[in-house]
PDB file of N, CA, C, O and CB in Angstrom:
ATOM      1  N   MET A   1    -118.870 158.837 -50.986  1.00  0.00           N
ATOM      2  CA  MET A   1    -118.272 157.764 -51.209  1.00  0.00           C
ATOM      3  C   MET A   1    -119.459 156.582 -51.518  1.00  0.00           C
ATOM      4  O   MET A   1    -119.550 155.992 -52.594  1.00  0.00           O
ATOM      5  CB  MET A   1    -117.331 157.532 -50.015  1.00  0.00           C
ATOM      6  N   ASN A   2    -120.191 156.402 -50.550  1.00  0.00           N
ATOM      7  CA  ASN A   2    -121.429 155.343 -50.859  1.00  0.00           C
ATOM      8  C   ASN A   2    -122.165 155.654 -52.046  1.00  0.00           C
ATOM      9  O   ASN A   2    -122.594 154.784 -52.805  1.00  0.00           O
ATOM     10  CB  ASN A   2    -122.522 155.297 -49.713  1.00  0.00           C
ATOM     11  N   LYS A   3    -122.323 156.927 -52.220  1.00  0.00           N
ATOM     12  CA  LYS A   3    -123.305 157.263 -53.408  1.00  0.00           C
ATOM     13  C   LYS A   3    -122.497 156.845 -54.639  1.00  0.00           C
ATOM     14  O   LYS A   3    -123.152 156.373 -55.568  1.00  0.00           O
ATOM     15  CB  LYS A   3    -123.770 158.943 -53.497  1.00  0.00           C
ATOM     16  N   GLY A   4    -121.237 156.945 -54.777  1.00  0.00           N
ATOM     17  CA  GLY A   4    -120.531 156.642 -56.008  1.00  0.00           C
ATOM     18  C   GLY A   4    -120.425 155.162 -56.157  1.00  0.00           C
ATOM     19  O   GLY A   4    -120.314 154.695 -57.290  1.00  0.00           O
ATOM     20  N   ILE A   5    -120.455 154.224 -54.898  1.00  0.00           N
ATOM     21  CA  ILE A   5    -120.339 152.925 -55.113  1.00  0.00           C
ATOM     22  C   ILE A   5    -121.517 152.310 -55.498  1.00  0.00           C
ATOM     23  O   ILE A   5    -121.592 151.260 -56.137  1.00  0.00           O
ATOM     24  CB  ILE A   5    -119.851 152.348 -54.094  1.00  0.00           C
ATOM     25  N   LEU A   6    -122.727 153.201 -54.967  1.00  0.00           N
ATOM     26  CA  LEU A   6    -124.308 152.686 -55.586  1.00  0.00           C
ATOM     27  C   LEU A   6    -124.429 152.898 -57.051  1.00  0.00           C
ATOM     28  O   LEU A   6    -124.893 152.096 -57.862  1.00  0.00           O
ATOM     29  CB  LEU A   6    -125.657 153.586 -54.914  1.00  0.00           C
ATOM     30  N   PHE A   7    -123.971 154.034 -57.277  1.00  0.00           N
ATOM     31  CA  PHE A   7    -123.992 154.400 -58.844  1.00  0.00           C
ATOM     32  C   PHE A   7    -123.215 153.172 -59.658  1.00  0.00           C
ATOM     33  O   PHE A   7    -123.781 152.468 -60.494  1.00  0.00           O
ATOM     34  CB  PHE A   7    -123.130 155.991 -59.143  1.00  0.00           C
ATOM     35  N   PHE A   8    -121.935 153.048 -59.300  1.00  0.00           N
ATOM     36  CA  PHE A   8    -121.300 152.046 -59.886  1.00  0.00           C
ATOM     37  C   PHE A   8    -121.847 150.604 -59.994  1.00  0.00           C
ATOM     38  O   PHE A   8    -121.833 149.927 -61.021  1.00  0.00           O
ATOM     39  CB  PHE A   8    -120.215 152.030 -59.309  1.00  0.00           C
ATOM     40  N   MET A   9    -122.362 150.207 -58.715  1.00  0.00           N
ATOM     41  CA  MET A   9    -123.153 149.073 -58.942  1.00  0.00           C
ATOM     42  C   MET A   9    -124.377 149.043 -59.848  1.00  0.00           C
ATOM     43  O   MET A   9    -124.615 148.026 -60.499  1.00  0.00           O
ATOM     44  CB  MET A   9    -123.534 148.700 -57.787  1.00  0.00           C
ATOM     45  N   THR A  10    -125.219 150.193 -59.921  1.00  0.00           N
ATOM     46  CA  THR A  10    -126.273 150.421 -60.764  1.00  0.00           C
ATOM     47  C   THR A  10    -125.708 150.287 -62.317  1.00  0.00           C
ATOM     48  O   THR A  10    -126.336 149.553 -63.079  1.00  0.00           O
ATOM     49  CB  THR A  10    -126.905 151.855 -60.410  1.00  0.00           C
ATOM     50  N   CYS A  11    -124.655 150.911 -62.748  1.00  0.00           N
ATOM     51  CA  CYS A  11    -123.985 150.745 -63.837  1.00  0.00           C
ATOM     52  C   CYS A  11    -123.659 149.250 -64.514  1.00  0.00           C
ATOM     53  O   CYS A  11    -123.935 148.819 -65.634  1.00  0.00           O
ATOM     54  CB  CYS A  11    -122.897 151.401 -63.537  1.00  0.00           C
ATOM     55  N   VAL A  12    -123.072 148.730 -63.568  1.00  0.00           N
ATOM     56  CA  VAL A  12    -122.848 147.023 -63.713  1.00  0.00           C
ATOM     57  C   VAL A  12    -124.005 146.360 -63.692  1.00  0.00           C
ATOM     58  O   VAL A  12    -124.044 145.367 -64.418  1.00  0.00           O
ATOM     59  CB  VAL A  12    -122.017 146.316 -62.569  1.00  0.00           C
ATOM     60  N   ALA A  13    -125.029 146.636 -63.029  1.00  0.00           N
ATOM     61  CA  ALA A  13    -126.494 145.800 -63.180  1.00  0.00           C
ATOM     62  C   ALA A  13    -126.902 146.264 -64.471  1.00  0.00           C
ATOM     63  O   ALA A  13    -127.462 145.428 -65.180  1.00  0.00           O
ATOM     64  CB  ALA A  13    -127.775 146.141 -61.974  1.00  0.00           C
ATOM     65  N   THR A  14    -126.718 147.586 -64.996  1.00  0.00           N
ATOM     66  CA  THR A  14    -127.457 147.734 -66.198  1.00  0.00           C
ATOM     67  C   THR A  14    -126.660 146.856 -67.476  1.00  0.00           C
ATOM     68  O   THR A  14    -127.302 146.386 -68.415  1.00  0.00           O
ATOM     69  CB  THR A  14    -127.583 149.402 -66.499  1.00  0.00           C
ATOM     70  N   ILE A  15    -125.309 146.732 -67.361  1.00  0.00           N
ATOM     71  CA  ILE A  15    -124.576 145.906 -68.187  1.00  0.00           C
ATOM     72  C   ILE A  15    -125.001 144.484 -68.192  1.00  0.00           C
ATOM     73  O   ILE A  15    -125.134 143.830 -69.226  1.00  0.00           O
ATOM     74  CB  ILE A  15    -123.247 145.999 -67.843  1.00  0.00           C
ATOM     75  N   MET A  16    -125.177 144.099 -67.168  1.00  0.00           N
ATOM     76  CA  MET A  16    -125.572 142.745 -67.053  1.00  0.00           C
ATOM     77  C   MET A  16    -126.983 142.328 -67.517  1.00  0.00           C
ATOM     78  O   MET A  16    -127.337 141.232 -67.952  1.00  0.00           O
ATOM     79  CB  MET A  16    -125.427 142.403 -65.719  1.00  0.00           C
ATOM     80  N   TRP A  17    -127.766 143.535 -67.313  1.00  0.00           N
ATOM     81  CA  TRP A  17    -129.251 143.306 -67.899  1.00  0.00           C
ATOM     82  C   TRP A  17    -129.172 143.407 -69.552  1.00  0.00           C
ATOM     83  O   TRP A  17    -129.811 142.701 -70.332  1.00  0.00           O
ATOM     84  CB  TRP A  17    -130.393 144.579 -67.261  1.00  0.00           C
ATOM     85  N   PHE A  18    -128.335 144.344 -69.862  1.00  0.00           N
ATOM     86  CA  PHE A  18    -128.318 144.428 -71.465  1.00  0.00           C
ATOM     87  C   PHE A  18    -127.459 142.986 -72.076  1.00  0.00           C
ATOM     88  O   PHE A  18    -127.690 142.493 -73.180  1.00  0.00           O
ATOM     89  CB  PHE A  18    -127.397 146.052 -71.989  1.00  0.00           C
ATOM     90  N   LYS A  19    -126.670 142.580 -71.315  1.00  0.00           N
ATOM     91  CA  LYS A  19    -125.969 141.267 -71.680  1.00  0.00           C
ATOM     92  C   LYS A  19    -126.907 140.144 -71.923  1.00  0.00           C
ATOM     93  O   LYS A  19    -126.788 139.348 -72.855  1.00  0.00           O
ATOM     94  CB  LYS A  19    -125.009 140.830 -70.580  1.00  0.00           C
ATOM     95  N   ARG A  20    -127.958 140.123 -70.926  1.00  0.00           N
ATOM     96  CA  ARG A  20    -128.809 139.112 -70.964  1.00  0.00           C
ATOM     97  C   ARG A  20    -129.971 139.231 -72.059  1.00  0.00           C
ATOM     98  O   ARG A  20    -130.321 138.259 -72.728  1.00  0.00           O
ATOM     99  CB  ARG A  20    -129.312 138.990 -69.649  1.00  0.00           C
ATOM    100  N   THR A  21    -130.479 140.369 -72.174  1.00  0.00           N
ATOM    101  CA  THR A  21    -131.531 140.784 -73.131  1.00  0.00           C
ATOM    102  C   THR A  21    -131.352 141.030 -74.564  1.00  0.00           C
ATOM    103  O   THR A  21    -132.113 140.824 -75.510  1.00  0.00           O
ATOM    104  CB  THR A  21    -132.016 141.864 -72.705  1.00  0.00           C
ATOM    105  N   ASN A  22    -129.887 141.634 -74.491  1.00  0.00           N
ATOM    106  CA  ASN A  22    -129.742 142.188 -76.223  1.00  0.00           C
ATOM    107  C   ASN A  22    -128.132 141.875 -76.288  1.00  0.00           C
ATOM    108  O   ASN A  22    -127.295 142.745 -76.047  1.00  0.00           O
ATOM    109  CB  ASN A  22    -130.193 144.291 -76.625  1.00  0.00           C
ATOM    110  N   LYS A  23    -127.815 140.570 -76.631  1.00  0.00           N
ATOM    111  CA  LYS A  23    -126.461 140.196 -76.862  1.00  0.00           C
ATOM    112  C   LYS A  23    -126.048 140.775 -78.365  1.00  0.00           C
ATOM    113  O   LYS A  23    -124.865 141.039 -78.574  1.00  0.00           O
ATOM    114  CB  LYS A  23    -126.321 138.540 -76.726  1.00  0.00           C
ATOM    115  N   SER A  24    -126.883 140.936 -79.242  1.00  0.00           N
ATOM    116  CA  SER A  24    -126.439 141.592 -80.334  1.00  0.00           C
ATOM    117  C   SER A  24    -126.328 142.885 -80.488  1.00  0.00           C
ATOM    118  O   SER A  24    -126.158 143.431 -81.578  1.00  0.00           O
ATOM    119  CB  SER A  24    -127.011 141.296 -81.163  1.00  0.00           C
ATOM    120  N   SER A  25    -126.441 143.602 -79.128  1.00  0.00           N
ATOM    121  CA  SER A  25    -126.486 145.294 -79.292  1.00  0.00           C
ATOM    122  C   SER A  25    -125.280 145.627 -78.909  1.00  0.00           C
ATOM    123  O   SER A  25    -125.131 146.149 -77.804  1.00  0.00           O
ATOM    124  CB  SER A  25    -127.573 146.181 -78.396  1.00  0.00           C
ATOM    125  N   LYS A  26    -124.206 145.391 -79.741  1.00  0.00           N
ATOM    126  CA  LYS A  26    -122.744 145.843 -79.328  1.00  0.00           C
ATOM    127  C   LYS A  26    -122.694 147.415 -79.129  1.00  0.00           C
ATOM    128  O   LYS A  26    -122.041 147.960 -78.238  1.00  0.00           O
ATOM    129  CB  LYS A  26    -121.615 145.408 -80.529  1.00  0.00           C
ATOM    130  N   HIS A  27    -123.492 148.097 -80.103  1.00  0.00           N
ATOM    131  CA  HIS A  27    -123.426 149.560 -80.177  1.00  0.00           C
ATOM    132  C   HIS A  27    -123.864 150.248 -78.839  1.00  0.00           C
ATOM    133  O   HIS A  27    -123.442 151.336 -78.448  1.00  0.00           O
ATOM    134  CB  HIS A  27    -124.321 150.051 -81.343  1.00  0.00           C
ATOM    135  N   GLU A  28    -124.780 149.446 -78.193  1.00  0.00           N
ATOM    136  CA  GLU A  28    -125.523 149.944 -76.969  1.00  0.00           C
ATOM    137  C   GLU A  28    -124.631 149.546 -75.861  1.00  0.00           C
ATOM    138  O   GLU A  28    -124.627 150.274 -74.869  1.00  0.00           O
ATOM    139  CB  GLU A  28    -127.033 149.325 -76.787  1.00  0.00           C
ATOM    140  N   MET A  29    -123.924 148.567 -75.879  1.00  0.00           N
ATOM    141  CA  MET A  29    -122.824 148.085 -74.768  1.00  0.00           C
ATOM    142  C   MET A  29    -121.674 149.459 -74.890  1.00  0.00           C
ATOM    143  O   MET A  29    -121.369 150.117 -73.895  1.00  0.00           O
ATOM    144  CB  MET A  29    -121.965 146.246 -75.276  1.00  0.00           C
ATOM    145  N   HIS A  30    -121.198 149.704 -76.079  1.00  0.00           N
ATOM    146  CA  HIS A  30    -120.358 150.540 -76.298  1.00  0.00           C
ATOM    147  C   HIS A  30    -120.870 151.927 -75.590  1.00  0.00           C
ATOM    148  O   HIS A  30    -120.126 152.534 -74.819  1.00  0.00           O
ATOM    149  CB  HIS A  30    -120.127 150.546 -77.734  1.00  0.00           C
ATOM    150  N   LEU A  31    -122.114 152.361 -75.886  1.00  0.00           N
ATOM    151  CA  LEU A  31    -122.725 153.714 -75.367  1.00  0.00           C
ATOM    152  C   LEU A  31    -122.583 153.798 -73.652  1.00  0.00           C
ATOM    153  O   LEU A  31    -122.370 154.855 -73.059  1.00  0.00           O
ATOM    154  CB  LEU A  31    -124.475 153.785 -75.857  1.00  0.00           C
ATOM    155  N   ILE A  32    -122.737 152.533 -73.018  1.00  0.00           N
ATOM    156  CA  ILE A  32    -122.939 152.216 -71.753  1.00  0.00           C
ATOM    157  C   ILE A  32    -121.660 152.421 -71.289  1.00  0.00           C
ATOM    158  O   ILE A  32    -121.533 153.245 -70.383  1.00  0.00           O
ATOM    159  CB  ILE A  32    -123.509 150.929 -71.498  1.00  0.00           C
ATOM    160  N   LYS A  33    -120.470 151.731 -71.797  1.00  0.00           N
ATOM    161  CA  LYS A  33    -118.924 151.681 -71.551  1.00  0.00           C
ATOM    162  C   LYS A  33    -118.784 153.086 -71.409  1.00  0.00           C
ATOM    163  O   LYS A  33    -118.277 153.553 -70.389  1.00  0.00           O
ATOM    164  CB  LYS A  33    -117.915 151.000 -72.759  1.00  0.00           C
ATOM    165  N   LYS A  34    -119.254 153.921 -72.492  1.00  0.00           N
ATOM    166  CA  LYS A  34    -118.823 155.438 -72.565  1.00  0.00           C
ATOM    167  C   LYS A  34    -119.194 156.023 -71.172  1.00  0.00           C
ATOM    168  O   LYS A  34    -118.369 156.601 -70.465  1.00  0.00           O
ATOM    169  CB  LYS A  34    -119.634 156.317 -73.834  1.00  0.00           C
ATOM    170  N   LYS A  35    -120.424 155.843 -70.847  1.00  0.00           N
ATOM    171  CA  LYS A  35    -120.978 156.393 -69.589  1.00  0.00           C
ATOM    172  C   LYS A  35    -120.509 156.041 -68.576  1.00  0.00           C
ATOM    173  O   LYS A  35    -120.610 156.910 -67.709  1.00  0.00           O
ATOM    174  CB  LYS A  35    -122.128 156.226 -69.387  1.00  0.00           C
ATOM    175  N   ILE A  36    -119.942 154.989 -68.203  1.00  0.00           N
ATOM    176  CA  ILE A  36    -119.370 154.289 -67.083  1.00  0.00           C
ATOM    177  C   ILE A  36    -117.745 155.084 -66.894  1.00  0.00           C
ATOM    178  O   ILE A  36    -117.115 155.245 -65.849  1.00  0.00           O
ATOM    179  CB  ILE A  36    -119.327 152.465 -67.475  1.00  0.00           C
ATOM    180  N   THR A  37    -117.409 155.444 -68.151  1.00  0.00           N
ATOM    181  CA  THR A  37    -116.334 155.905 -67.952  1.00  0.00           C
ATOM    182  C   THR A  37    -116.350 157.326 -67.791  1.00  0.00           C
ATOM    183  O   THR A  37    -115.408 157.999 -67.373  1.00  0.00           O
ATOM    184  CB  THR A  37    -115.593 155.502 -68.822  1.00  0.00           C
ATOM    185  N   ALA A  38    -117.481 157.747 -68.147  1.00  0.00           N
ATOM    186  CA  ALA A  38    -117.618 159.381 -67.726  1.00  0.00           C
ATOM    187  C   ALA A  38    -118.067 159.554 -66.162  1.00  0.00           C
ATOM    188  O   ALA A  38    -118.044 160.639 -65.580  1.00  0.00           O
ATOM    189  CB  ALA A  38    -118.900 160.201 -68.745  1.00  0.00           C
ATOM    190  N   CYS A  39    -118.455 158.387 -65.602  1.00  0.00           N
ATOM    191  CA  CYS A  39    -118.857 158.440 -64.038  1.00  0.00           C
ATOM    192  C   CYS A  39    -117.551 159.023 -63.482  1.00  0.00           C
ATOM    193  O   CYS A  39    -117.433 159.231 -62.275  1.00  0.00           O
ATOM    194  CB  CYS A  39    -119.277 156.835 -63.274  1.00  0.00           C
TER     195      CYS A  39
END
């Protein structure tokens, strides 16, 4: 259970980082969302 929560937090942190650094990159955001759905 803890590992899953940790992984989810990492996914969220990655999204926040992408939002800050690359707001124009919607394609990459879509790919990350796909990865989270796969989690």
